[in-house]
C-alpha positions as CSV (number, residue, x, y, z in Angstrom):
1,M,0.0,0.1,0.0
2,T,2.8,2.4,0.8
3,R,4.3,1.9,-2.7
4,H,0.9,2.7,-4.2
5,I,0.7,5.9,-2.1
6,L,4.2,6.9,-3.0
7,T,3.6,6.1,-6.7
8,T,0.5,8.3,-6.7
9,I,2.3,11.2,-5.2
10,L,5.2,11.2,-7.6
11,L,2.7,10.8,-10.6
12,Q,0.6,13.6,-9.4
13,F,3.3,16.1,-8.7
14,A,5.8,15.1,-11.5
15,L,1.6,15.1,-11.5
16,F,2.1,16.5,-9.3
17,F,0.5,16.7,-11.2
18,L,2.9,10.2,-15.1
19,F,6.4,12.3,-31.5
20,S,7.4,11.1,-34.2
21,N,5.0,11.9,-37.1
22,H,4.8,8.5,-38.6
23,I,2.6,6.9,-35.8
24,P,-1.0,6.3,-37.3
25,N,-4.2,7.2,-35.6
26,A,-5.3,4.3,-33.5
27,A,-9.0,5.4,-32.9
28,Q,-11.6,2.8,-33.2
29,G,-15.1,4.4,-33.7
30,R,-18.1,3.4,-31.6
31,N,-21.4,5.0,-31.6
32,G,-22.6,5.2,-28.0
33,G,-25.7,7.2,-28.9
34,S,-24.0,10.5,-28.1
35,G,-23.6,12.0,-31.4
36,V,-19.8,11.1,-31.6
37,T,-18.6,8.2,-33.5
38,A,-14.8,8.7,-33.1
39,L,-12.2,11.1,-32.1
40,T,-10.3,12.9,-34.9
41,K,-6.6,13.1,-34.6
42,C,-5.5,16.6,-35.4
43,W,-1.8,16.5,-34.9
44,E,1.1,15.2,-32.8
45,V,4.5,16.9,-32.0
46,G,7.5,15.1,-30.9
47,I,9.2,16.5,-27.7
48,E,12.4,15.5,-26.4
49,A,12.2,15.0,-22.6
50,P,8.8,16.5,-21.9
51,A,8.2,17.6,-18.4
52,L,5.3,16.0,-16.6
53,N,2.2,18.3,-16.1
54,A,4.0,21.3,-17.9
55,L,1.3,21.6,-20.5
56,A,-1.2,24.5,-20.9
57,S,-3.3,26.2,-23.5
58,D,-5.1,29.6,-24.0
59,N,-7.2,28.2,-27.0
60,I,-4.9,29.9,-29.4
61,R,-1.7,28.5,-28.4
62,V,-0.3,25.4,-26.7
63,F,2.5,25.8,-24.1
64,F,4.7,23.0,-22.9
65,G,7.9,22.6,-20.8
66,T,10.8,20.1,-21.0
67,T,12.9,18.6,-18.4
68,T,15.9,20.4,-20.0
69,G,14.6,23.7,-19.0
70,S,12.8,25.1,-22.1
71,V,9.2,26.4,-22.5
72,Q,7.8,26.4,-26.0
73,A,4.7,27.8,-27.7
74,I,2.9,26.4,-30.7
75,D,-0.1,27.1,-32.7
76,A,-3.1,25.1,-31.3
77,K,-4.4,24.6,-34.9
78,T,-1.2,23.9,-37.0
79,S,1.2,22.9,-34.2
80,G,3.7,25.2,-35.7
81,I,6.4,26.6,-33.4
82,I,5.7,30.2,-32.2
83,W,8.6,30.8,-29.8
84,T,10.9,28.8,-27.5
85,S,12.3,30.2,-24.2
86,E,15.4,28.5,-22.7
87,L,15.3,28.9,-18.9
88,G,18.1,26.5,-18.0
89,G,18.0,23.8,-15.3
90,E,14.8,21.7,-15.0
91,I,11.2,22.7,-15.0
92,V,9.5,21.4,-11.8
93,S,5.9,22.7,-11.9
94,N,2.9,22.9,-14.1
95,L,2.4,26.0,-16.3
96,A,-0.1,28.6,-14.9
97,V,-1.5,30.7,-17.7
98,T,-3.4,34.0,-17.5
99,D,-4.5,36.4,-20.2
100,T,-0.9,37.8,-20.7
101,T,1.4,35.7,-18.8
102,I,2.7,32.2,-18.2
103,Y,4.1,31.2,-14.7
104,V,6.6,28.3,-14.2
105,V,9.1,27.0,-11.6
106,S,12.4,25.7,-12.5
107,N,15.4,24.2,-10.5
108,P,19.1,24.5,-11.4
109,L,20.9,21.4,-12.4
110,I,22.3,19.5,-9.3
111,S,25.7,17.7,-9.4
112,K,27.6,15.7,-6.9
113,E,29.5,18.8,-5.9
114,T,26.7,21.3,-5.6
115,A,23.3,21.1,-3.9
116,A,20.5,23.5,-4.9
117,S,19.3,26.0,-2.2
118,E,16.4,27.6,-4.0
119,S,13.9,27.2,-6.9
120,I,13.0,30.0,-9.3
121,L,9.5,31.1,-10.2
122,R,9.3,33.0,-13.5
123,S,6.8,35.2,-15.1
124,L,7.0,34.9,-19.0
125,N,5.4,37.1,-21.5
126,K,2.8,34.8,-23.3
127,E,3.4,36.5,-26.8
128,S,7.2,36.1,-26.8
129,G,8.3,33.9,-23.9
130,I,10.6,36.7,-22.6
131,T,10.9,36.8,-18.7
132,N,9.0,39.4,-16.9
133,W,10.4,38.9,-13.5
134,T,11.8,36.2,-11.4
135,A,11.1,35.3,-7.7
136,R,13.2,32.9,-5.5
137,L,11.5,30.3,-3.5
138,A,12.9,27.7,-0.9
139,F,14.1,24.6,-3.0
140,S,11.6,21.8,-3.6
141,Q,11.7,18.9,-6.1
142,Q,8.1,19.7,-7.4
143,F,5.7,22.5,-7.2
144,V,2.0,23.0,-8.1
145,L,0.9,26.6,-9.3
146,G,-2.5,28.1,-9.2
147,N,-3.9,31.5,-10.0
148,S,-5.8,33.8,-7.7
149,Q,-7.0,37.4,-8.4
150,T,-3.6,39.1,-7.7
151,S,-1.1,36.5,-7.1
152,I,0.4,33.1,-8.0
153,I,0.1,30.5,-5.3
154,A,3.0,28.0,-5.3
155,I,2.6,24.8,-3.4
156,A,5.8,22.8,-2.7
157,L,5.9,19.1,-2.3
158,D,6.7,19.3,1.5
159,G,3.4,21.4,1.8
160,S,4.9,24.9,2.2
161,L,3.0,27.7,0.4
162,N,4.0,31.0,-1.2
163,A,1.7,33.7,-2.6
164,V,3.7,35.8,-5.1
165,G,2.3,39.0,-6.7
166,N,1.6,38.4,-10.3
167,Q,2.5,41.9,-11.5
168,Q,6.0,42.5,-9.7
169,G,7.0,39.1,-8.3
170,N,6.9,40.2,-4.7
171,I,6.2,37.7,-1.9
172,V,2.5,38.4,-0.7
173,W,2.4,35.9,2.0
174,K,4.1,32.6,3.2
175,A,2.7,29.6,5.0
176,P,4.9,27.0,6.9
177,S,4.8,23.4,5.9
178,F,1.6,21.5,6.3
179,G,3.4,18.2,5.5
180,M,4.0,16.1,2.5
181,I,1.5,16.6,-0.1
182,T,-0.5,13.5,-1.1
183,A,-3.5,14.8,-2.8
184,R,-3.0,17.3,-5.6
185,P,-4.1,20.8,-4.7
186,S,-7.5,22.0,-6.0
187,F,-7.5,25.7,-6.7
188,S,-10.8,27.9,-6.8
189,T,-12.1,31.3,-6.0
190,H,-13.1,30.1,-2.6
191,G,-9.8,28.7,-1.5
192,T,-7.2,26.2,-2.2
193,A,-7.7,22.6,-0.9
194,F,-5.0,19.7,-0.6
195,G,-4.3,16.7,1.5
196,T,-1.2,15.7,3.4
197,G,0.6,12.6,4.5
198,N,-0.3,13.2,8.1
199,K,-4.0,12.2,7.3
200,Q,-5.4,15.8,7.0
201,V,-7.1,17.9,4.5
202,F,-7.0,21.8,4.4
203,V,-8.6,24.6,2.6
204,I,-6.4,27.7,2.7
205,S,-7.4,31.2,2.0
206,N,-5.9,32.7,-1.4
207,D,-5.8,36.0,0.1
208,N,-3.7,35.6,3.3
209,G,-2.8,31.9,3.5
210,R,-4.8,31.4,6.6
211,V,-6.6,28.0,7.3
212,L,-10.3,28.3,6.4
213,F,-11.0,24.5,7.0
214,K,-9.1,21.6,8.5
215,S,-10.1,18.0,9.0
216,S,-8.4,14.8,10.0
217,T,-9.0,11.7,7.8
218,G,-8.7,8.1,8.9
219,F,-6.3,7.4,6.0
220,V,-3.9,9.2,3.8
221,P,-5.9,11.5,1.4
222,T,-5.0,11.1,-2.2
223,A,-7.5,13.2,-4.2
224,V,-9.4,16.3,-3.3
225,S,-12.1,18.5,-5.1
226,N,-13.5,21.8,-3.6
227,P,-16.5,22.8,-6.0
228,S,-18.0,25.3,-3.5
229,S,-17.3,27.2,-0.4
230,K,-19.2,24.7,1.6
231,A,-18.3,21.3,0.1
232,L,-15.2,19.3,-0.1
233,I,-14.9,15.9,-1.7
234,V,-12.0,13.7,-0.5
235,G,-10.7,10.4,-1.6
236,D,-8.1,8.4,0.2
237,E,-5.6,5.4,0.1
238,R,-8.1,2.8,1.1
239,G,-10.7,3.7,-1.5
240,N,-13.1,5.8,0.5
241,V,-14.7,8.9,-0.8
242,I,-16.4,11.3,1.5
243,L,-18.3,14.5,1.2
244,L,-17.4,17.0,3.9
245,N,-19.4,20.2,4.9
246,T,-16.6,22.8,5.3
247,S,-19.1,25.1,7.2
248,T,-20.0,22.5,9.9
249,G,-17.0,20.0,9.5
250,R,-19.5,17.2,9.3
251,S,-19.4,14.4,6.8
252,G,-22.4,13.6,4.5
253,W,-22.3,10.5,2.4
254,K,-19.4,8.1,2.1
255,F,-18.6,5.8,-1.0
256,K,-16.2,2.8,-0.9
257,S,-14.2,1.5,-3.9
258,G,-11.9,-1.5,-4.2
259,G,-8.7,0.5,-4.5
260,G,-7.0,3.7,-3.6
261,I,-8.6,6.8,-5.1
262,S,-6.5,8.8,-7.7
263,F,-9.0,11.4,-9.0
264,V,-12.3,13.0,-8.0
265,S,-14.2,15.8,-9.8
266,F,-17.7,17.2,-9.8
267,S,-19.6,17.0,-13.1
268,N,-23.1,17.8,-14.4
269,N,-24.0,14.1,-13.9
270,G,-22.5,13.4,-10.5
271,V,-19.1,13.1,-8.8
272,L,-16.5,11.4,-11.0
273,V,-14.2,9.1,-9.2
274,A,-11.1,7.1,-10.5
275,S,-9.9,4.2,-8.4
276,L,-6.8,2.0,-8.5
277,D,-9.1,-1.0,-8.8
278,N,-9.2,0.0,-12.5
279,F,-12.8,1.3,-12.3
280,I,-14.2,4.8,-13.0
281,Y,-17.2,5.5,-11.1
282,M,-20.1,8.1,-11.4
283,I,-21.6,8.5,-7.9
284,S,-24.6,10.6,-7.0
285,T,-23.9,14.0,-5.7
286,S,-26.9,13.7,-3.2
287,N,-26.1,10.4,-1.5
288,G,-23.0,8.9,-2.9
289,D,-24.8,5.9,-4.6
290,V,-23.3,4.5,-7.8
291,V,-25.0,5.9,-10.8
292,W,-22.6,3.8,-13.2
293,K,-19.2,2.2,-13.1
294,R,-16.9,1.4,-16.0
295,R,-13.9,-1.0,-15.8
296,L,-10.7,-0.1,-17.7
297,P,-7.8,-2.3,-18.7
298,G,-5.4,-0.2,-16.6
299,R,-5.2,2.4,-13.7
300,V,-6.1,6.1,-14.2
301,A,-3.4,7.6,-12.1
302,A,-4.5,11.2,-12.7
303,G,-5.4,11.4,-16.4
304,M,-9.0,12.4,-16.4
305,L,-10.9,15.2,-18.3
306,V,-14.5,16.1,-17.5
307,L,-16.5,17.4,-20.2
308,E,-20.2,18.4,-20.5
309,N,-21.5,14.9,-21.4
310,F,-18.2,12.9,-21.7
311,V,-15.2,11.7,-19.8
312,F,-11.8,11.3,-21.3
313,A,-9.5,8.9,-19.4
314,L,-5.9,8.0,-19.9
315,T,-4.8,4.6,-18.5
316,Y,-1.2,4.9,-17.3
317,S,1.2,2.2,-18.7
318,E,-1.6,0.4,-20.5
319,N,-1.4,2.6,-23.7
320,S,-5.1,3.2,-24.1
321,A,-7.4,6.2,-23.7
322,F,-11.2,6.2,-23.5
323,L,-14.0,8.6,-24.3
324,I,-17.0,7.7,-22.1
325,D,-20.5,8.9,-22.2
326,S,-20.7,10.6,-18.7
327,R,-24.6,9.9,-18.5
328,K,-24.5,6.2,-19.1
329,G,-20.8,5.2,-18.6
330,E,-20.7,3.7,-22.2
331,V,-17.5,3.8,-24.1
332,V,-17.8,5.9,-27.2
333,D,-14.3,5.7,-28.5
334,Q,-11.0,4.3,-27.7
335,L,-7.4,5.1,-28.6
336,I,-4.8,2.4,-28.4
337,R,-1.0,2.9,-28.9
338,D,1.4,0.0,-29.3
339,D,4.7,1.9,-28.9
340,T,4.6,4.5,-26.2
341,N,2.6,5.3,-22.9
342,Y,0.2,8.1,-22.3
343,V,1.6,10.2,-19.4
344,A,-0.2,10.3,-16.1
345,Q,-1.5,13.8,-16.0
346,I,-4.9,15.6,-16.5
347,P,-5.6,16.1,-20.2
348,L,-6.6,19.7,-21.4
349,L,-9.8,20.8,-23.2
350,V,-9.0,23.3,-26.0
351,N,-11.6,25.4,-27.7
352,G,-14.4,23.4,-26.2
353,W,-14.1,20.2,-28.2
354,N,-10.4,19.5,-28.7
355,I,-8.5,17.3,-26.3
356,L,-4.8,17.9,-25.6
357,F,-2.6,15.4,-23.8
358,T,1.0,14.2,-23.4
359,T,2.7,11.0,-24.1
360,T,6.2,10.0,-23.1
361,E,7.5,11.2,-26.4
362,G,5.3,14.3,-27.2
363,I,1.9,16.0,-27.5
364,E,-1.3,14.9,-29.2
365,M,-4.4,16.8,-30.2
366,H,-7.7,15.0,-30.8
367,S,-11.1,16.5,-31.5
368,L,-14.6,15.5,-30.7
369,K,-15.9,17.4,-33.7
370,W,-13.4,18.5,-36.3
371,C,-10.0,19.9,-36.0
372,G,-9.9,23.6,-35.2
373,A,-13.6,23.6,-33.9
374,K,-14.6,26.2,-31.5
């Protein structure tokens, strides 16, 4: 069980947050009664040493980072290169994107003779990739970045938090370590939620870093979602999913699966849950009952995208991806690869109908309508 917990932590941070152009489209169309017969492959781009979770889009461009320290922008329609920015070192965070800016954390290269003492948060101009400012943070092997109205929140793997002003790069507030992060942070306007290895979940104020909600859990939390200021969904290492009322601290319903929970999210059709028992569950928001469940050939470590009436899921190390009708749990389409793995990260939605995700060798774009559709 400890191995599964550590694997989930690393995949979600590095998840967390785990092409060459000759590979053919492996989509096998199925009509699930949803008006979609198959995903259309738009393009794929080969990347040397892609950084896990360093993938973002503003619907016009796609941005990605590499473990060799570069950030690149490509055209979302044509996949043509727009700019490349060499930061040096190694990228160790996701890319946080606003209307004008990209934020990213990198670490210097470490040798046997030297040890890194700090990590660097950069603000990059979205049009050119030129650095606007840098901010120095205490060193961590991984970070997760989230946007608030006036600052960028940087959460380190050890659970320490920094809020950095998005205009000047000044430190707005700091919070001491809450403990090893085991559940990928969920950022929203009503706070930042995360789970820690000491069997606790927190919701932190984006404005000042103060604890808005804290609760102990019976087991190590591995997935969180905070869809409102009064609700928090928590999944744990033993397969439990629980609804917490953050106003009263009381629990609502409780759901139990056959494996550790790797992903939870609200959708129009209920609460979507991915479990290490190889099942995806849709459970009722009101009482936690199972609406439907779908067995997959491999585990979904983090790679789920919730659309209006569909779920797109990547199975880590099993080389397959699934488009599922979120109302019935029926498989609409399936992608199978023979030569390389999909990466255990959350896929992105571009222009409403295009699905963007990373493999171990590059990036792919697939469309639910037609390429370039808005």
